[in-house]
C-alpha positions as CSV (number, residue, x, y, z in Angstrom):
1,M,22.7,-22.6,22.3
2,A,19.2,-21.4,21.6
3,L,16.2,-23.4,23.0
4,I,12.9,-23.4,21.0
5,R,9.8,-24.7,22.8
6,P,6.1,-24.0,23.4
7,F,5.1,-21.1,25.6
8,Q,5.0,-21.5,29.4
9,N,3.3,-19.1,31.9
10,S,6.7,-18.0,33.2
11,D,7.5,-16.7,29.7
12,L,4.9,-13.9,29.8
13,P,7.2,-11.1,30.9
14,G,9.8,-12.1,28.3
15,V,7.2,-12.3,25.6
16,F,6.0,-8.8,26.4
17,E,9.6,-7.4,26.5
18,V,10.2,-8.9,23.0
19,W,6.9,-7.5,21.7
20,M,7.9,-4.0,22.8
21,R,11.5,-4.2,21.5
22,H,10.3,-5.6,18.2
23,W,7.9,-2.8,17.6
24,H,10.2,-0.1,18.8
25,A,12.7,-1.3,16.1
26,A,9.8,-1.0,13.5
27,K,9.3,2.7,14.6
28,H,6.1,1.9,16.7
29,H,5.7,2.7,20.4
30,P,2.6,0.8,21.4
31,P,1.0,1.7,24.8
32,V,0.9,-1.9,25.9
33,S,1.7,-3.5,29.3
34,V,2.2,-7.1,30.4
35,S,-1.4,-7.2,31.6
36,I,-2.8,-5.8,28.4
37,L,-1.0,-8.4,26.3
38,E,-2.3,-11.1,28.7
39,R,-5.9,-9.9,28.6
40,A,-5.8,-9.7,24.8
41,I,-4.2,-13.1,24.1
42,M,-3.1,-15.4,26.9
43,S,-6.1,-15.3,29.1
44,R,-8.6,-16.2,26.4
45,Q,-10.3,-19.5,26.6
46,F,-9.2,-20.5,23.1
47,F,-5.5,-19.8,23.8
48,D,-3.3,-22.9,23.1
49,P,0.2,-22.6,24.5
50,Q,1.3,-25.2,21.9
51,T,0.8,-22.6,19.2
52,L,3.0,-19.9,20.7
53,I,6.6,-20.9,20.1
54,V,9.3,-19.1,22.0
55,G,13.0,-18.9,21.4
56,L,15.3,-18.6,24.4
57,A,19.0,-17.9,25.0
58,D,20.4,-18.2,28.5
59,G,16.9,-18.7,29.8
60,Q,15.6,-15.3,28.4
61,V,12.9,-15.1,25.7
62,I,14.5,-13.4,22.6
63,A,12.0,-14.3,19.9
64,W,8.5,-15.8,19.5
65,A,5.9,-16.7,17.0
66,H,2.2,-17.3,17.4
67,W,0.0,-19.1,14.9
68,F,-3.6,-20.1,14.5
69,A,-5.4,-22.6,12.3
70,D,-7.6,-20.8,9.8
71,P,-11.3,-21.6,9.7
72,K,-12.7,-23.1,6.5
73,T,-15.8,-21.0,6.7
74,S,-16.6,-17.5,8.0
75,P,-19.9,-15.6,8.4
76,D,-20.7,-12.9,6.0
77,A,-22.7,-9.8,6.8
78,S,-26.1,-11.6,6.7
79,G,-24.9,-14.3,9.1
80,T,-24.6,-17.0,6.4
81,Q,-21.5,-19.0,6.0
82,T,-19.0,-18.4,3.1
83,H,-15.9,-20.3,2.2
84,E,-12.5,-18.9,3.0
85,A,-10.0,-18.5,0.1
86,L,-8.3,-21.8,0.8
87,D,-7.5,-24.3,-1.9
88,E,-9.8,-27.3,-1.7
89,G,-8.4,-29.9,0.6
90,V,-5.6,-27.6,1.8
91,R,-5.6,-26.8,5.5
92,G,-4.3,-23.3,6.3
93,A,-2.8,-21.4,9.2
94,T,-1.9,-17.8,9.9
95,I,1.1,-16.6,11.9
96,A,-0.5,-13.7,13.6
97,A,2.6,-12.4,15.4
98,F,6.4,-12.9,14.9
99,C,8.5,-10.9,17.2
100,L,12.3,-10.8,17.9
101,A,14.5,-8.8,20.2
102,D,17.4,-7.0,18.5
103,E,20.6,-9.0,17.6
104,P,19.9,-12.1,19.8
105,G,16.5,-12.5,18.2
106,L,17.8,-12.0,14.7
107,A,20.3,-14.8,15.3
108,I,17.6,-17.4,15.8
109,C,14.6,-16.0,13.8
110,D,15.3,-18.2,10.8
111,Q,15.6,-21.3,13.1
112,L,12.3,-20.3,14.9
113,L,10.4,-19.9,11.6
114,S,11.7,-23.2,10.4
115,E,10.5,-24.9,13.6
116,V,7.1,-23.4,13.3
117,E,6.8,-24.7,9.7
118,V,7.8,-28.2,10.8
119,G,5.1,-28.1,13.5
120,L,2.5,-27.0,10.9
121,R,3.4,-29.7,8.5
122,Q,3.1,-32.3,11.3
123,R,-0.5,-31.1,11.9
124,G,-1.3,-31.5,8.3
125,I,-1.2,-27.7,7.5
126,H,0.2,-26.9,4.0
127,Q,-0.6,-23.2,3.5
128,V,0.5,-20.5,5.8
129,R,0.0,-16.8,5.8
130,V,1.9,-14.3,7.9
131,G,0.4,-11.1,9.3
132,T,-2.8,-10.2,11.1
133,V,-5.6,-8.7,8.9
134,R,-9.0,-7.9,10.5
135,D,-8.7,-10.6,13.1
136,E,-11.9,-11.4,14.8
137,R,-11.0,-14.9,16.1
138,N,-7.7,-14.6,18.0
139,G,-7.6,-11.5,20.1
140,Y,-5.1,-9.4,18.1
141,A,-7.5,-6.9,16.6
142,G,-7.2,-3.6,18.5
143,L,-4.0,-4.6,20.3
144,A,-1.5,-1.8,19.6
145,P,0.0,-1.5,17.0
146,I,-2.1,-4.1,15.2
147,G,-5.3,-2.1,15.1
148,H,-7.5,-3.4,12.3
149,G,-4.5,-5.3,10.9
150,I,-2.5,-4.6,7.8
151,G,-0.4,-7.7,7.8
152,I,3.3,-7.0,8.3
153,P,4.0,-3.3,8.2
154,V,6.4,-2.2,5.5
155,A,8.4,-0.5,8.3
156,D,9.1,-4.0,9.9
157,A,12.0,-4.6,7.5
158,R,13.5,-7.4,9.5
159,T,10.4,-9.6,9.4
160,N,9.8,-8.8,5.7
161,S,13.4,-9.8,4.9
162,M,13.2,-13.0,6.8
163,L,10.0,-14.1,5.1
164,S,11.4,-13.4,1.7
165,R,14.5,-15.5,2.5
166,H,12.2,-18.4,3.5
167,G,10.3,-18.5,0.2
168,Y,7.2,-16.5,1.2
169,H,5.7,-14.2,-1.3
170,V,3.4,-11.1,-0.9
171,D,-0.1,-12.3,-1.2
172,R,-2.0,-9.0,-0.4
173,N,-1.1,-5.4,0.2
174,F,-3.0,-3.2,2.7
175,D,-3.3,0.5,3.6
176,R,-4.1,1.7,7.1
177,M,-6.6,4.5,6.6
178,V,-7.2,7.0,9.4
179,V,-9.4,9.9,10.0
180,H,-9.4,12.3,13.0
181,T,-12.7,13.3,14.4
182,S,-12.0,16.4,16.4
183,T,-11.3,18.5,13.3
184,Y,-13.5,16.6,11.0
185,R,-15.6,18.5,8.4
186,P,-17.5,16.2,6.1
187,P,-17.6,16.9,2.3
188,V,-20.8,18.5,1.1
189,N,-22.6,17.6,-2.1
190,R,-26.2,17.5,-3.4
191,S,-26.8,13.9,-2.4
192,F,-25.5,14.4,1.1
193,L,-27.9,17.4,1.5
194,Q,-30.8,15.3,0.4
195,F,-29.9,12.5,2.9
196,R,-29.8,15.1,5.7
197,R,-33.5,15.9,4.9
198,S,-34.8,12.4,4.3
199,T,-32.9,10.1,6.6
200,R,-31.9,9.6,10.2
201,L,-29.0,7.8,11.9
202,D,-29.5,5.0,14.4
203,H,-26.9,2.8,16.2
204,L,-27.3,-0.2,18.4
205,P,-24.9,-2.3,20.5
206,V,-24.5,-5.9,19.2
207,L,-22.8,-9.1,20.4
208,P,-20.8,-11.2,18.0
209,S,-22.3,-14.6,17.2
210,G,-20.2,-17.7,17.9
211,E,-18.2,-18.7,20.9
212,R,-14.8,-18.1,19.4
213,T,-15.6,-14.7,17.9
214,S,-17.3,-13.6,21.1
215,A,-14.2,-14.5,23.2
216,A,-11.8,-12.9,20.7
217,M,-13.8,-9.7,20.5
218,S,-14.6,-9.4,24.2
219,H,-12.3,-6.3,24.7
220,F,-14.5,-4.4,22.2
221,D,-17.8,-2.6,22.5
222,I,-19.4,-3.2,19.1
223,E,-22.0,-1.1,17.4
224,R,-24.0,-1.2,14.2
225,H,-24.6,2.2,12.7
226,I,-27.6,2.4,10.3
227,L,-28.9,5.0,7.9
228,I,-32.7,4.8,7.8
229,D,-35.1,6.4,5.3
230,H,-37.7,8.5,7.1
231,R,-40.7,7.7,4.9
232,Q,-40.1,4.0,4.2
233,Q,-38.5,3.2,7.6
234,E,-36.0,1.1,5.6
235,P,-32.3,0.8,6.2
236,L,-30.3,2.4,3.3
237,A,-26.7,1.7,4.6
238,V,-25.0,0.0,7.5
239,C,-21.5,-0.2,8.9
240,G,-19.8,-1.5,12.1
241,L,-17.8,0.3,14.7
242,W,-15.5,-1.4,17.1
243,M,-14.5,0.6,20.3
244,G,-12.2,-0.4,23.1
245,D,-14.1,-1.5,26.2
246,P,-12.8,0.9,28.9
247,E,-13.1,-1.8,31.5
248,V,-10.9,-4.3,29.7
249,Q,-8.4,-1.7,28.5
250,V,-6.9,-3.4,25.5
251,M,-7.5,-0.8,22.8
252,E,-7.4,2.9,23.8
253,S,-10.9,4.2,24.4
254,S,-10.0,7.3,22.2
255,R,-9.7,5.1,19.1
256,A,-12.2,3.1,17.1
257,I,-12.2,0.8,14.1
258,L,-14.5,1.2,11.1
259,S,-15.6,-2.2,9.9
260,L,-17.1,-2.4,6.4
261,R,-17.6,-6.1,6.6
262,L,-20.0,-6.8,9.4
263,L,-19.7,-9.5,12.0
264,A,-22.6,-12.0,12.3
265,A,-24.2,-10.6,15.5
266,T,-27.1,-10.8,17.9
267,D,-28.8,-8.1,20.0
268,F,-28.4,-8.1,23.8
269,H,-31.4,-10.5,24.1
270,G,-29.7,-13.1,21.9
271,N,-31.8,-12.4,18.8
272,P,-29.9,-12.7,15.5
273,I,-29.6,-9.4,13.6
274,H,-30.0,-10.0,9.8
275,V,-28.9,-7.3,7.4
276,D,-30.0,-7.1,3.8
277,A,-26.9,-7.8,1.7
278,A,-27.9,-5.0,-0.7
279,V,-27.1,-2.3,1.9
280,V,-23.7,-3.8,2.8
281,R,-20.7,-3.3,0.5
282,S,-17.1,-3.7,1.4
283,K,-15.2,-3.1,-1.9
284,E,-17.1,0.0,-3.0
285,L,-19.2,2.5,-1.0
286,S,-22.6,3.5,-2.1
287,E,-23.6,7.2,-1.6
288,E,-25.7,6.1,1.3
289,Q,-22.7,4.4,3.0
290,Q,-20.5,7.5,2.4
291,F,-23.0,9.7,4.1
292,L,-23.4,7.3,7.0
293,I,-19.7,7.2,7.6
294,T,-19.2,10.9,7.5
295,S,-22.1,11.5,9.8
296,M,-20.9,8.8,12.2
297,V,-17.3,10.2,12.2
298,Q,-18.5,13.7,12.8
299,S,-20.4,12.6,15.9
300,L,-17.6,10.6,17.6
301,S,-15.6,13.4,19.1
302,N,-18.6,14.1,21.4
303,R,-18.0,10.5,22.7
304,Q,-14.3,11.2,23.3
305,I,-13.3,9.1,20.3
306,F,-10.7,11.1,18.3
307,T,-9.3,8.6,15.8
308,V,-11.1,6.1,13.5
309,E,-9.1,3.6,11.4
310,T,-9.8,0.9,8.9
311,S,-7.6,-1.4,6.7
312,V,-8.2,-1.6,3.0
313,D,-6.8,-4.0,0.4
314,R,-4.8,-1.9,-2.0
315,S,-6.4,-3.7,-4.9
316,D,-9.7,-2.0,-3.9
317,T,-8.6,1.2,-5.6
318,T,-12.2,2.6,-5.8
319,L,-12.7,2.1,-2.1
320,I,-9.4,3.8,-1.3
321,E,-10.3,6.8,-3.4
322,Q,-13.7,7.1,-1.8
323,L,-12.3,7.0,1.7
324,K,-9.8,9.7,0.7
325,Q,-12.7,11.9,-0.4
326,L,-14.3,11.3,3.0
327,K,-11.0,12.8,4.5
328,F,-9.4,9.5,5.5
329,E,-5.6,9.4,5.0
330,C,-3.3,6.5,4.4
331,V,-0.8,6.5,7.3
332,E,0.9,3.1,6.9
333,Q,1.2,0.2,4.4
334,G,1.6,-3.5,5.1
335,R,1.8,-6.9,3.4
336,Q,0.3,-10.3,4.2
337,W,2.7,-13.0,3.1
338,L,1.9,-16.5,1.9
339,K,3.8,-19.8,1.5
340,V,2.6,-23.3,0.4
341,L,4.5,-25.8,2.5
342,S,6.0,-28.7,0.6
């Protein structure tokens, strides 16, 4: 008889074992240990054991699910607040991780998901998404194989099948776009040649604003990369780069994440960093942004960063084509699922 209950500290080794077995079945082999998983999730000040639901058989963890309540607002690039895409009056949640171990986990995965839904309804939550996408609140960003987050990978057939059985539908599709820096040769055109003569590249370390985001992103070193006009001393383009903090060791230090939607941030003295919204685009790259990204990528191998990835909504076809022209390749696809709870 399976037992389903909230997480306890003694479950950590079993949760890790299920994480590894789940992702091995989905053709991933994440370089993760018990301590890495703990540093990324369970040791954070916002971690609530009541939101990590484990399924046990004969005292062993065989499946688990971890959910978070969604914020109603989120900061945009300039630091102002914008509303999330939630229906008015509807509280939402995201199941960031759903993992099961082989046949025993498959036997109780439907029961586990149903128990999670019951708990969400009891808390007044009526809209639930499944799959991590660009998570900056809950610690999963950068944790292998999540990376920048593409929802549930297509290769994770068991989870996708389970969600379909339970009445979830695909809300968004994502591509994982990757570029390798060690062999990178940027494209050349007339505009790029002009930018080389008339601009310079700067980057500065930043700290995320807000207690929750700062805690969730504490395993990253975060930088703003800026393209500046020589004559006017004005920024022409800006993008974010997330790198694994080598002391925390959650994300490999040889990897980095390109962030086209900037976090609200401060400098190391606590002063807010405001960015003109005109130089920040996330659905289509200006020529200035394209030049900035290629120049940044080209320089990263000197810092022992050999892979840069980002996640892109597949409906942003122009952005995908632009990234391909910048030598990014789609290496994986994923889906974020949605269900409105009755």
